PyMOL CGO cylinders between C-alpha atoms (Angstrom):
from pymol import cmd
from pymol.cgo import CYLINDER

trace = [
    CYLINDER, 144.31, -57.68, -32.43, 145.24, -54.54, -30.75, 0.3, 1, 1, 1, 1, 1, 1,
    CYLINDER, 145.24, -54.54, -30.75, 149.08, -53.68, -30.23, 0.3, 1, 1, 1, 1, 1, 1,
    CYLINDER, 149.08, -53.68, -30.23, 150.19, -53.46, -26.57, 0.3, 1, 1, 1, 1, 1, 1,
    CYLINDER, 150.19, -53.46, -26.57, 152.62, -50.66, -26.02, 0.3, 1, 1, 1, 1, 1, 1,
    CYLINDER, 152.62, -50.66, -26.02, 154.73, -50.92, -22.84, 0.3, 1, 1, 1, 1, 1, 1,
    CYLINDER, 154.73, -50.92, -22.84, 155.88, -47.35, -22.23, 0.3, 1, 1, 1, 1, 1, 1,
    CYLINDER, 155.88, -47.35, -22.23, 158.77, -47.24, -19.61, 0.3, 1, 1, 1, 1, 1, 1,
    CYLINDER, 158.77, -47.24, -19.61, 159.90, -43.66, -18.86, 0.3, 1, 1, 1, 1, 1, 1,
    CYLINDER, 159.90, -43.66, -18.86, 161.00, -42.95, -15.29, 0.3, 1, 1, 1, 1, 1, 1,
    CYLINDER, 161.00, -42.95, -15.29, 160.31, -39.21, -15.76, 0.3, 1, 1, 1, 1, 1, 1,
    CYLINDER, 160.31, -39.21, -15.76, 157.49, -38.97, -17.90, 0.3, 1, 1, 1, 1, 1, 1,
    CYLINDER, 157.49, -38.97, -17.90, 156.50, -35.53, -16.91, 0.3, 1, 1, 1, 1, 1, 1,
    CYLINDER, 156.50, -35.53, -16.91, 159.79, -34.10, -18.31, 0.3, 1, 1, 1, 1, 1, 1,
    CYLINDER, 159.79, -34.10, -18.31, 159.68, -35.93, -21.58, 0.3, 1, 1, 1, 1, 1, 1,
    CYLINDER, 159.68, -35.93, -21.58, 158.47, -33.92, -24.49, 0.3, 1, 1, 1, 1, 1, 1,
    CYLINDER, 158.47, -33.92, -24.49, 158.70, -37.03, -26.89, 0.3, 1, 1, 1, 1, 1, 1,
    CYLINDER, 158.70, -37.03, -26.89, 157.39, -39.73, -24.94, 0.3, 1, 1, 1, 1, 1, 1,
    CYLINDER, 157.39, -39.73, -24.94, 154.63, -37.60, -23.71, 0.3, 1, 1, 1, 1, 1, 1,
    CYLINDER, 154.63, -37.60, -23.71, 153.66, -36.91, -27.22, 0.3, 1, 1, 1, 1, 1, 1,
    CYLINDER, 153.66, -36.91, -27.22, 153.87, -40.36, -28.50, 0.3, 1, 1, 1, 1, 1, 1,
    CYLINDER, 153.87, -40.36, -28.50, 151.47, -41.73, -25.53, 0.3, 1, 1, 1, 1, 1, 1,
    CYLINDER, 151.47, -41.73, -25.53, 149.18, -38.83, -26.37, 0.3, 1, 1, 1, 1, 1, 1,
    CYLINDER, 149.18, -38.83, -26.37, 148.97, -39.77, -30.02, 0.3, 1, 1, 1, 1, 1, 1,
    CYLINDER, 148.97, -39.77, -30.02, 148.65, -43.64, -29.27, 0.3, 1, 1, 1, 1, 1, 1,
    CYLINDER, 148.65, -43.64, -29.27, 145.71, -42.78, -26.64, 0.3, 1, 1, 1, 1, 1, 1,
    CYLINDER, 145.71, -42.78, -26.64, 143.71, -41.28, -29.54, 0.3, 1, 1, 1, 1, 1, 1,
    CYLINDER, 143.71, -41.28, -29.54, 143.12, -44.70, -31.09, 0.3, 1, 1, 1, 1, 1, 1,
    CYLINDER, 143.12, -44.70, -31.09, 142.31, -46.86, -28.10, 0.3, 1, 1, 1, 1, 1, 1,
    CYLINDER, 142.31, -46.86, -28.10, 140.72, -49.38, -30.67, 0.3, 1, 1, 1, 1, 1, 1,
    CYLINDER, 140.72, -49.38, -30.67, 144.19, -50.16, -32.06, 0.3, 1, 1, 1, 1, 1, 1,
    CYLINDER, 144.19, -50.16, -32.06, 146.56, -49.54, -29.23, 0.3, 1, 1, 1, 1, 1, 1,
    CYLINDER, 146.56, -49.54, -29.23, 146.77, -50.22, -25.42, 0.3, 1, 1, 1, 1, 1, 1,
    CYLINDER, 146.77, -50.22, -25.42, 149.27, -47.98, -23.64, 0.3, 1, 1, 1, 1, 1, 1,
    CYLINDER, 149.27, -47.98, -23.64, 150.66, -49.52, -20.64, 0.3, 1, 1, 1, 1, 1, 1,
    CYLINDER, 150.66, -49.52, -20.64, 153.04, -47.28, -18.66, 0.3, 1, 1, 1, 1, 1, 1,
    CYLINDER, 153.04, -47.28, -18.66, 155.22, -49.28, -16.25, 0.3, 1, 1, 1, 1, 1, 1,
    CYLINDER, 155.22, -49.28, -16.25, 156.25, -46.50, -13.94, 0.3, 1, 1, 1, 1, 1, 1,
    CYLINDER, 156.25, -46.50, -13.94, 152.60, -45.48, -13.23, 0.3, 1, 1, 1, 1, 1, 1,
    CYLINDER, 152.60, -45.48, -13.23, 151.27, -48.96, -12.71, 0.3, 1, 1, 1, 1, 1, 1,
    CYLINDER, 151.27, -48.96, -12.71, 154.43, -50.18, -10.57, 0.3, 1, 1, 1, 1, 1, 1,
    CYLINDER, 154.43, -50.18, -10.57, 155.64, -47.01, -8.95, 0.3, 1, 1, 1, 1, 1, 1,
    CYLINDER, 155.64, -47.01, -8.95, 157.30, -49.52, -6.19, 0.3, 1, 1, 1, 1, 1, 1,
    CYLINDER, 157.30, -49.52, -6.19, 158.76, -51.72, -9.00, 0.3, 1, 1, 1, 1, 1, 1,
    CYLINDER, 158.76, -51.72, -9.00, 156.74, -54.86, -7.77, 0.3, 1, 1, 1, 1, 1, 1,
    CYLINDER, 156.74, -54.86, -7.77, 155.46, -56.28, -11.05, 0.3, 1, 1, 1, 1, 1, 1,
    CYLINDER, 155.46, -56.28, -11.05, 152.33, -58.63, -11.28, 0.3, 1, 1, 1, 1, 1, 1,
    CYLINDER, 152.33, -58.63, -11.28, 153.95, -61.17, -13.61, 0.3, 1, 1, 1, 1, 1, 1,
    CYLINDER, 153.95, -61.17, -13.61, 150.77, -63.00, -14.17, 0.3, 1, 1, 1, 1, 1, 1,
    CYLINDER, 150.77, -63.00, -14.17, 148.68, -59.81, -15.05, 0.3, 1, 1, 1, 1, 1, 1,
    CYLINDER, 148.68, -59.81, -15.05, 151.64, -58.85, -17.50, 0.3, 1, 1, 1, 1, 1, 1,
    CYLINDER, 151.64, -58.85, -17.50, 151.68, -62.10, -19.19, 0.3, 1, 1, 1, 1, 1, 1,
    CYLINDER, 151.68, -62.10, -19.19, 147.86, -62.13, -19.54, 0.3, 1, 1, 1, 1, 1, 1,
    CYLINDER, 147.86, -62.13, -19.54, 148.03, -58.46, -21.18, 0.3, 1, 1, 1, 1, 1, 1,
    CYLINDER, 148.03, -58.46, -21.18, 150.59, -59.74, -23.68, 0.3, 1, 1, 1, 1, 1, 1,
    CYLINDER, 150.59, -59.74, -23.68, 148.54, -62.83, -24.46, 0.3, 1, 1, 1, 1, 1, 1,
    CYLINDER, 148.54, -62.83, -24.46, 145.36, -60.68, -25.09, 0.3, 1, 1, 1, 1, 1, 1,
    CYLINDER, 145.36, -60.68, -25.09, 147.12, -58.55, -27.64, 0.3, 1, 1, 1, 1, 1, 1,
    CYLINDER, 147.12, -58.55, -27.64, 148.70, -58.96, -31.11, 0.3, 1, 1, 1, 1, 1, 1,
    CYLINDER, 148.70, -58.96, -31.11, 151.95, -56.85, -31.62, 0.3, 1, 1, 1, 1, 1, 1,
    CYLINDER, 151.95, -56.85, -31.62, 154.35, -55.72, -28.66, 0.3, 1, 1, 1, 1, 1, 1,
    CYLINDER, 154.35, -55.72, -28.66, 155.97, -52.39, -28.58, 0.3, 1, 1, 1, 1, 1, 1,
    CYLINDER, 155.97, -52.39, -28.58, 158.51, -51.63, -26.07, 0.3, 1, 1, 1, 1, 1, 1,
    CYLINDER, 158.51, -51.63, -26.07, 158.77, -47.72, -25.92, 0.3, 1, 1, 1, 1, 1, 1,
    CYLINDER, 158.77, -47.72, -25.92, 161.34, -46.18, -23.87, 0.3, 1, 1, 1, 1, 1, 1,
    CYLINDER, 161.34, -46.18, -23.87, 164.18, -43.55, -23.72, 0.3, 1, 1, 1, 1, 1, 1,
    CYLINDER, 164.18, -43.55, -23.72, 167.72, -44.99, -24.21, 0.3, 1, 1, 1, 1, 1, 1,
    CYLINDER, 167.72, -44.99, -24.21, 169.47, -44.60, -20.78, 0.3, 1, 1, 1, 1, 1, 1,
    CYLINDER, 169.47, -44.60, -20.78, 173.19, -45.40, -20.61, 0.3, 1, 1, 1, 1, 1, 1,
    CYLINDER, 173.19, -45.40, -20.61, 172.83, -47.15, -23.96, 0.3, 1, 1, 1, 1, 1, 1,
    CYLINDER, 172.83, -47.15, -23.96, 170.20, -49.53, -22.69, 0.3, 1, 1, 1, 1, 1, 1,
    CYLINDER, 170.20, -49.53, -22.69, 166.62, -49.26, -21.23, 0.3, 1, 1, 1, 1, 1, 1,
    CYLINDER, 166.62, -49.26, -21.23, 165.37, -47.84, -18.07, 0.3, 1, 1, 1, 1, 1, 1,
    CYLINDER, 165.37, -47.84, -18.07, 165.73, -50.10, -14.99, 0.3, 1, 1, 1, 1, 1, 1,
    CYLINDER, 165.73, -50.10, -14.99, 162.26, -50.90, -14.72, 0.3, 1, 1, 1, 1, 1, 1,
    CYLINDER, 162.26, -50.90, -14.72, 161.98, -52.32, -18.23, 0.3, 1, 1, 1, 1, 1, 1,
    CYLINDER, 161.98, -52.32, -18.23, 164.95, -54.57, -17.56, 0.3, 1, 1, 1, 1, 1, 1,
    CYLINDER, 164.95, -54.57, -17.56, 163.05, -55.72, -14.49, 0.3, 1, 1, 1, 1, 1, 1,
    CYLINDER, 163.05, -55.72, -14.49, 159.89, -56.25, -16.35, 0.3, 1, 1, 1, 1, 1, 1,
    CYLINDER, 159.89, -56.25, -16.35, 161.74, -58.28, -19.04, 0.3, 1, 1, 1, 1, 1, 1,
    CYLINDER, 161.74, -58.28, -19.04, 163.44, -60.46, -16.59, 0.3, 1, 1, 1, 1, 1, 1,
    CYLINDER, 163.44, -60.46, -16.59, 160.38, -61.07, -14.63, 0.3, 1, 1, 1, 1, 1, 1,
    CYLINDER, 160.38, -61.07, -14.63, 157.84, -61.52, -17.35, 0.3, 1, 1, 1, 1, 1, 1,
    CYLINDER, 157.84, -61.52, -17.35, 159.74, -63.31, -20.04, 0.3, 1, 1, 1, 1, 1, 1,
    CYLINDER, 159.74, -63.31, -20.04, 159.99, -66.54, -18.04, 0.3, 1, 1, 1, 1, 1, 1,
    CYLINDER, 159.99, -66.54, -18.04, 161.09, -69.93, -18.85, 0.3, 1, 1, 1, 1, 1, 1,
    CYLINDER, 161.09, -69.93, -18.85, 157.98, -71.87, -19.69, 0.3, 1, 1, 1, 1, 1, 1,
    CYLINDER, 157.98, -71.87, -19.69, 156.06, -68.93, -20.71, 0.3, 1, 1, 1, 1, 1, 1,
    CYLINDER, 156.06, -68.93, -20.71, 158.21, -66.98, -23.23, 0.3, 1, 1, 1, 1, 1, 1,
    CYLINDER, 158.21, -66.98, -23.23, 160.88, -69.69, -24.06, 0.3, 1, 1, 1, 1, 1, 1,
    CYLINDER, 160.88, -69.69, -24.06, 161.95, -73.16, -23.14, 0.3, 1, 1, 1, 1, 1, 1,
    CYLINDER, 161.95, -73.16, -23.14, 159.84, -76.19, -22.77, 0.3, 1, 1, 1, 1, 1, 1,
    CYLINDER, 159.84, -76.19, -22.77, 156.19, -75.20, -23.29, 0.3, 1, 1, 1, 1, 1, 1,
    CYLINDER, 156.19, -75.20, -23.29, 157.44, -71.47, -23.47, 0.3, 1, 1, 1, 1, 1, 1,
    CYLINDER, 157.44, -71.47, -23.47, 155.71, -70.41, -26.83, 0.3, 1, 1, 1, 1, 1, 1,
    CYLINDER, 155.71, -70.41, -26.83, 153.57, -67.24, -25.72, 0.3, 1, 1, 1, 1, 1, 1,
    CYLINDER, 153.57, -67.24, -25.72, 156.03, -64.98, -27.81, 0.3, 1, 1, 1, 1, 1, 1,
    CYLINDER, 156.03, -64.98, -27.81, 156.50, -67.36, -30.64, 0.3, 1, 1, 1, 1, 1, 1,
    CYLINDER, 156.50, -67.36, -30.64, 155.85, -65.56, -33.84, 0.3, 1, 1, 1, 1, 1, 1,
    CYLINDER, 155.85, -65.56, -33.84, 154.58, -62.54, -32.13, 0.3, 1, 1, 1, 1, 1, 1,
    CYLINDER, 154.58, -62.54, -32.13, 155.68, -59.34, -33.66, 0.3, 1, 1, 1, 1, 1, 1,
    CYLINDER, 155.68, -59.34, -33.66, 157.95, -57.28, -31.25, 0.3, 1, 1, 1, 1, 1, 1,
    CYLINDER, 157.95, -57.28, -31.25, 159.47, -53.82, -32.16, 0.3, 1, 1, 1, 1, 1, 1,
    CYLINDER, 159.47, -53.82, -32.16, 160.89, -50.97, -30.11, 0.3, 1, 1, 1, 1, 1, 1,
    CYLINDER, 160.89, -50.97, -30.11, 160.26, -47.20, -30.11, 0.3, 1, 1, 1, 1, 1, 1,
    CYLINDER, 160.26, -47.20, -30.11, 163.23, -45.31, -28.50, 0.3, 1, 1, 1, 1, 1, 1,
    CYLINDER, 163.23, -45.31, -28.50, 164.05, -41.95, -27.84, 0.3, 1, 1, 1, 1, 1, 1,
    CYLINDER, 164.05, -41.95, -27.84, 167.86, -41.21, -28.00, 0.3, 1, 1, 1, 1, 1, 1,
    CYLINDER, 167.86, -41.21, -28.00, 169.22, -37.99, -26.45, 0.3, 1, 1, 1, 1, 1, 1,
    CYLINDER, 169.22, -37.99, -26.45, 172.38, -38.27, -28.56, 0.3, 1, 1, 1, 1, 1, 1,
    CYLINDER, 172.38, -38.27, -28.56, 172.27, -37.10, -32.28, 0.3, 1, 1, 1, 1, 1, 1,
    CYLINDER, 172.27, -37.10, -32.28, 172.12, -39.70, -35.06, 0.3, 1, 1, 1, 1, 1, 1,
    CYLINDER, 172.12, -39.70, -35.06, 175.56, -38.77, -36.27, 0.3, 1, 1, 1, 1, 1, 1,
    CYLINDER, 175.56, -38.77, -36.27, 177.11, -39.78, -32.89, 0.3, 1, 1, 1, 1, 1, 1,
    CYLINDER, 177.11, -39.78, -32.89, 175.52, -43.25, -33.32, 0.3, 1, 1, 1, 1, 1, 1,
    CYLINDER, 175.52, -43.25, -33.32, 177.92, -44.53, -36.14, 0.3, 1, 1, 1, 1, 1, 1,
    CYLINDER, 177.92, -44.53, -36.14, 181.22, -46.14, -36.61, 0.3, 1, 1, 1, 1, 1, 1,
    CYLINDER, 181.22, -46.14, -36.61, 182.77, -42.69, -37.22, 0.3, 1, 1, 1, 1, 1, 1,
    CYLINDER, 182.77, -42.69, -37.22, 180.75, -40.97, -34.72, 0.3, 1, 1, 1, 1, 1, 1,
    CYLINDER, 180.75, -40.97, -34.72, 181.52, -39.99, -31.11, 0.3, 1, 1, 1, 1, 1, 1,
    CYLINDER, 181.52, -39.99, -31.11, 180.22, -43.33, -29.53, 0.3, 1, 1, 1, 1, 1, 1,
    CYLINDER, 180.22, -43.33, -29.53, 181.54, -45.84, -32.40, 0.3, 1, 1, 1, 1, 1, 1,
    CYLINDER, 181.54, -45.84, -32.40, 178.34, -47.76, -32.49, 0.3, 1, 1, 1, 1, 1, 1,
    CYLINDER, 178.34, -47.76, -32.49, 175.02, -47.53, -34.39, 0.3, 1, 1, 1, 1, 1, 1,
    CYLINDER, 175.02, -47.53, -34.39, 171.79, -47.43, -32.30, 0.3, 1, 1, 1, 1, 1, 1,
    CYLINDER, 171.79, -47.43, -32.30, 171.09, -50.57, -33.92, 0.3, 1, 1, 1, 1, 1, 1,
    CYLINDER, 171.09, -50.57, -33.92, 174.05, -52.24, -32.59, 0.3, 1, 1, 1, 1, 1, 1,
    CYLINDER, 174.05, -52.24, -32.59, 173.04, -50.74, -29.15, 0.3, 1, 1, 1, 1, 1, 1,
    CYLINDER, 173.04, -50.74, -29.15, 169.75, -52.34, -29.14, 0.3, 1, 1, 1, 1, 1, 1,
    CYLINDER, 169.75, -52.34, -29.14, 170.99, -55.82, -30.36, 0.3, 1, 1, 1, 1, 1, 1,
    CYLINDER, 170.99, -55.82, -30.36, 170.43, -57.32, -26.76, 0.3, 1, 1, 1, 1, 1, 1,
    CYLINDER, 170.43, -57.32, -26.76, 166.57, -56.61, -27.23, 0.3, 1, 1, 1, 1, 1, 1,
    CYLINDER, 166.57, -56.61, -27.23, 166.71, -58.18, -30.89, 0.3, 1, 1, 1, 1, 1, 1,
    CYLINDER, 166.71, -58.18, -30.89, 168.59, -61.25, -29.48, 0.3, 1, 1, 1, 1, 1, 1,
    CYLINDER, 168.59, -61.25, -29.48, 166.01, -61.52, -26.53, 0.3, 1, 1, 1, 1, 1, 1,
    CYLINDER, 166.01, -61.52, -26.53, 163.19, -61.51, -29.17, 0.3, 1, 1, 1, 1, 1, 1,
    CYLINDER, 163.19, -61.51, -29.17, 164.93, -64.26, -31.16, 0.3, 1, 1, 1, 1, 1, 1,
    CYLINDER, 164.93, -64.26, -31.16, 165.61, -66.25, -28.42, 0.3, 1, 1, 1, 1, 1, 1,
    CYLINDER, 165.61, -66.25, -28.42, 161.89, -66.25, -27.57, 0.3, 1, 1, 1, 1, 1, 1,
    CYLINDER, 161.89, -66.25, -27.57, 161.35, -66.95, -31.22, 0.3, 1, 1, 1, 1, 1, 1,
    CYLINDER, 161.35, -66.95, -31.22, 159.52, -63.79, -31.56, 0.3, 1, 1, 1, 1, 1, 1,
    CYLINDER, 159.52, -63.79, -31.56, 159.05, -61.83, -34.87, 0.3, 1, 1, 1, 1, 1, 1,
    CYLINDER, 159.05, -61.83, -34.87, 161.59, -58.78, -34.19, 0.3, 1, 1, 1, 1, 1, 1,
    CYLINDER, 161.59, -58.78, -34.19, 160.46, -56.01, -36.35, 0.3, 1, 1, 1, 1, 1, 1,
    CYLINDER, 160.46, -56.01, -36.35, 163.44, -53.54, -35.54, 0.3, 1, 1, 1, 1, 1, 1,
    CYLINDER, 163.44, -53.54, -35.54, 162.83, -50.19, -34.17, 0.3, 1, 1, 1, 1, 1, 1,
    CYLINDER, 162.83, -50.19, -34.17, 161.43, -46.57, -34.64, 0.3, 1, 1, 1, 1, 1, 1,
    CYLINDER, 161.43, -46.57, -34.64, 163.73, -44.06, -33.18, 0.3, 1, 1, 1, 1, 1, 1,
    CYLINDER, 163.73, -44.06, -33.18, 164.07, -40.13, -32.63, 0.3, 1, 1, 1, 1, 1, 1,
    CYLINDER, 164.07, -40.13, -32.63, 167.41, -39.01, -32.05, 0.3, 1, 1, 1, 1, 1, 1,
    CYLINDER, 167.41, -39.01, -32.05, 168.94, -35.72, -30.51, 0.3, 1, 1, 1, 1, 1, 1,
    CYLINDER, 168.94, -35.72, -30.51, 166.10, -35.32, -27.96, 0.3, 1, 1, 1, 1, 1, 1,
    CYLINDER, 166.10, -35.32, -27.96, 168.50, -33.72, -25.33, 0.3, 1, 1, 1, 1, 1, 1,
    CYLINDER, 168.50, -33.72, -25.33, 168.96, -30.92, -27.41, 0.3, 1, 1, 1, 1, 1, 1,
    CYLINDER, 168.96, -30.92, -27.41, 165.41, -30.03, -27.74, 0.3, 1, 1, 1, 1, 1, 1,
    CYLINDER, 165.41, -30.03, -27.74, 162.66, -30.82, -30.20, 0.3, 1, 1, 1, 1, 1, 1,
    CYLINDER, 162.66, -30.82, -30.20, 160.49, -28.45, -31.82, 0.3, 1, 1, 1, 1, 1, 1,
    CYLINDER, 160.49, -28.45, -31.82, 156.53, -28.97, -31.65, 0.3, 1, 1, 1, 1, 1, 1,
    CYLINDER, 156.53, -28.97, -31.65, 156.61, -29.57, -35.63, 0.3, 1, 1, 1, 1, 1, 1,
    CYLINDER, 156.61, -29.57, -35.63, 159.41, -32.22, -35.00, 0.3, 1, 1, 1, 1, 1, 1,
    CYLINDER, 159.41, -32.22, -35.00, 157.29, -33.81, -32.17, 0.3, 1, 1, 1, 1, 1, 1,
    CYLINDER, 157.29, -33.81, -32.17, 154.16, -34.02, -34.40, 0.3, 1, 1, 1, 1, 1, 1,
    CYLINDER, 154.16, -34.02, -34.40, 155.87, -35.48, -37.44, 0.3, 1, 1, 1, 1, 1, 1,
    CYLINDER, 155.87, -35.48, -37.44, 157.74, -38.05, -35.01, 0.3, 1, 1, 1, 1, 1, 1,
    CYLINDER, 157.74, -38.05, -35.01, 154.28, -39.04, -33.59, 0.3, 1, 1, 1, 1, 1, 1,
    CYLINDER, 154.28, -39.04, -33.59, 152.65, -39.56, -37.06, 0.3, 1, 1, 1, 1, 1, 1,
    CYLINDER, 152.65, -39.56, -37.06, 155.67, -41.58, -38.16, 0.3, 1, 1, 1, 1, 1, 1,
    CYLINDER, 155.67, -41.58, -38.16, 155.50, -43.69, -35.05, 0.3, 1, 1, 1, 1, 1, 1,
    CYLINDER, 155.50, -43.69, -35.05, 151.97, -44.66, -35.46, 0.3, 1, 1, 1, 1, 1, 1,
    CYLINDER, 151.97, -44.66, -35.46, 152.62, -45.35, -39.10, 0.3, 1, 1, 1, 1, 1, 1,
    CYLINDER, 152.62, -45.35, -39.10, 155.50, -47.60, -38.13, 0.3, 1, 1, 1, 1, 1, 1,
    CYLINDER, 155.50, -47.60, -38.13, 153.24, -49.60, -35.85, 0.3, 1, 1, 1, 1, 1, 1,
    CYLINDER, 153.24, -49.60, -35.85, 150.68, -49.91, -38.14, 0.3, 1, 1, 1, 1, 1, 1,
    CYLINDER, 150.68, -49.91, -38.14, 153.01, -51.44, -40.81, 0.3, 1, 1, 1, 1, 1, 1,
    CYLINDER, 153.01, -51.44, -40.81, 154.60, -54.14, -38.70, 0.3, 1, 1, 1, 1, 1, 1,
]
cmd.load_cgo(trace, "trace")
């Protein structure tokens, strides 16, 4: 089954890395479905049934987003709250995410060395992303960790963008 990639970037036009990742993903429509939440829901009103149906029609699920204030953009949080419902994603009869592979793809403006116990922010990116892992576990999904590029607020060369995009697709394909 195809992989569903939920892309949530409120300013995609200003993003070098997320734009490049989407560009690469769309080259393989037989493998990946790219679903950009800010394009589909500019008003923030999410069609929950449609979103759930789309997840059910795909295999793996990737949540792609820039790290915002050590979390995800607000529309992705809203999407999670509204789509991963009791009785669908978890709870009594809630098994639609059970054993489904879920992973993250994140762009982090901060350098990797700053995401460490001895770094400026004292926490690793893995630790910052624990709520997503915990959500997947709660829904009995198969959390497959994350793919990340660091230091994007300091600029990314075209070569680094190309390498990152190639590595990102490889990450997804190896889930």
